[in-house]
C-alpha positions as semicolon CSV with decimal commas, in nm:
position;residue;x (nm);y (nm);z (nm)
1;M;0,132;2,592;0,514
2;D;0,260;2,945;0,577
3;G;0,498;2,955;0,877
4;T;0,542;2,580;0,869
5;D;0,878;2,450;0,742
6;V;0,830;2,151;0,502
7;V;1,065;1,892;0,359
8;E;0,910;1,618;0,120
9;Q;1,124;1,333;0,023
10;G;0,849;1,073;-0,013
11;T;0,525;1,043;-0,201
12;L;0,314;1,177;0,088
13;A;0,232;1,551;0,066
14;A;0,286;1,769;0,372
15;E;-0,034;1,953;0,279
16;N;-0,223;1,632;0,341
17;V;-0,043;1,582;0,673
18;L;-0,134;1,928;0,790
19;E;-0,495;1,889;0,670
20;A;-0,526;1,564;0,871
21;L;-0,368;1,739;1,184
22;K;-0,655;1,984;1,187
23;D;-0,845;1,712;1,353
24;V;-0,605;1,730;1,645
25;I;-0,776;1,956;1,887
26;D;-0,589;2,139;2,174
27;P;-0,782;2,009;2,476
28;E;-0,755;2,342;2,652
29;L;-0,868;2,576;2,391
30;G;-1,069;2,346;2,158
31;I;-0,892;2,473;1,850
32;N;-0,685;2,251;1,623
33;I;-0,305;2,249;1,655
34;V;-0,247;2,366;1,284
35;D;-0,458;2,693;1,323
36;L;-0,302;2,754;1,667
37;G;0,042;2,752;1,493
38;L;0,178;2,470;1,699
39;V;0,326;2,279;1,403
40;Y;0,657;2,431;1,321
41;G;0,772;2,177;1,059
42;V;0,672;1,862;0,866
43;V;0,948;1,634;0,733
44;I;0,828;1,357;0,509
45;G;1,102;1,092;0,465
46;S;1,179;0,875;0,153
47;E;0,970;0,593;0,290
48;N;0,679;0,832;0,384
49;Q;0,787;0,835;0,747
50;V;0,674;1,168;0,905
51;R;0,853;1,387;1,162
52;L;0,656;1,675;1,305
53;D;0,830;1,962;1,474
54;M;0,578;2,083;1,717
55;T;0,554;2,312;2,010
56;L;0,301;2,405;2,268
57;T;0,176;2,741;2,405
58;S;0,369;2,649;2,725
59;A;0,658;2,419;2,791
60;A;0,487;2,336;3,105
61;C;0,168;2,215;2,938
62;P;0,052;1,890;3,097
63;L;-0,127;1,787;2,779
64;T;0,169;1,697;2,573
65;D;0,093;1,317;2,573
66;V;-0,267;1,376;2,474
67;I;-0,172;1,594;2,172
68;E;0,099;1,346;2,076
69;R;-0,135;1,042;2,097
70;Q;-0,406;1,233;1,889
71;A;-0,156;1,320;1,629
72;Q;-0,017;0,967;1,595
73;T;-0,363;0,823;1,579
74;I;-0,487;1,062;1,308
75;L;-0,171;1,015;1,099
76;S;-0,187;0,631;1,132
77;A;-0,426;0,643;0,842
78;V;-0,149;0,768;0,608
79;T;0,172;0,640;0,761
80;D;0,292;0,386;1,020
81;D;0,596;0,601;1,110
82;V;0,518;0,919;1,299
83;Q;0,770;1,095;1,532
84;I;0,710;1,417;1,715
85;N;1,004;1,641;1,792
86;W;0,903;1,893;2,068
87;V;1,073;2,220;2,009
88;W;1,072;2,517;2,224
89;M;1,269;2,765;2,014
90;P;1,150;2,989;1,883
91;P;0,890;3,020;2,152
92;W;0,527;3,005;2,044
93;G;0,348;3,336;2,025
94;P;0,007;3,452;1,908
95;D;0,161;3,572;1,588
96;R;0,166;3,212;1,482
97;I;-0,208;3,177;1,488
98;T;-0,373;3,142;1,145
99;P;-0,664;3,371;1,039
100;D;-0,883;3,069;1,081
101;G;-0,748;3,011;1,429
102;R;-0,811;3,376;1,527
103;E;-1,166;3,356;1,398
104;Q;-1,219;3,043;1,605
105;L;-1,065;3,193;1,922
106;R;-1,283;3,507;1,873
107;A;-1,595;3,293;1,853
108;I;-1,513;3,145;2,196
109;G;-1,448;3,484;2,355
110;F;-1,077;3,544;2,306
111;N;-0,961;3,901;2,193
112;V;-0,696;3,825;1,933
């Protein structure tokens, strides 16, 4: 959860939310959104509602809806109330990629 802001007010653990989000794959890169560093924050409300503060590698990314639907579908197993707050500041940078994400990117030919 390094680099991801977490607020937990309910019984749901942010760590479990982030683990589930590893099944959300960026369609362009084929790497999960957690390891790419696209999840800036997880807020668990008192009724286990989830708000994700997320970004994309580019504000012009045409796949926002795809990633949002994937995240909501995957998290529907743990909560019925998921809201995604798209944020652009601070802008995403490669420094947000986790060590696992870097390894995955190297495996597909990226030099990170």
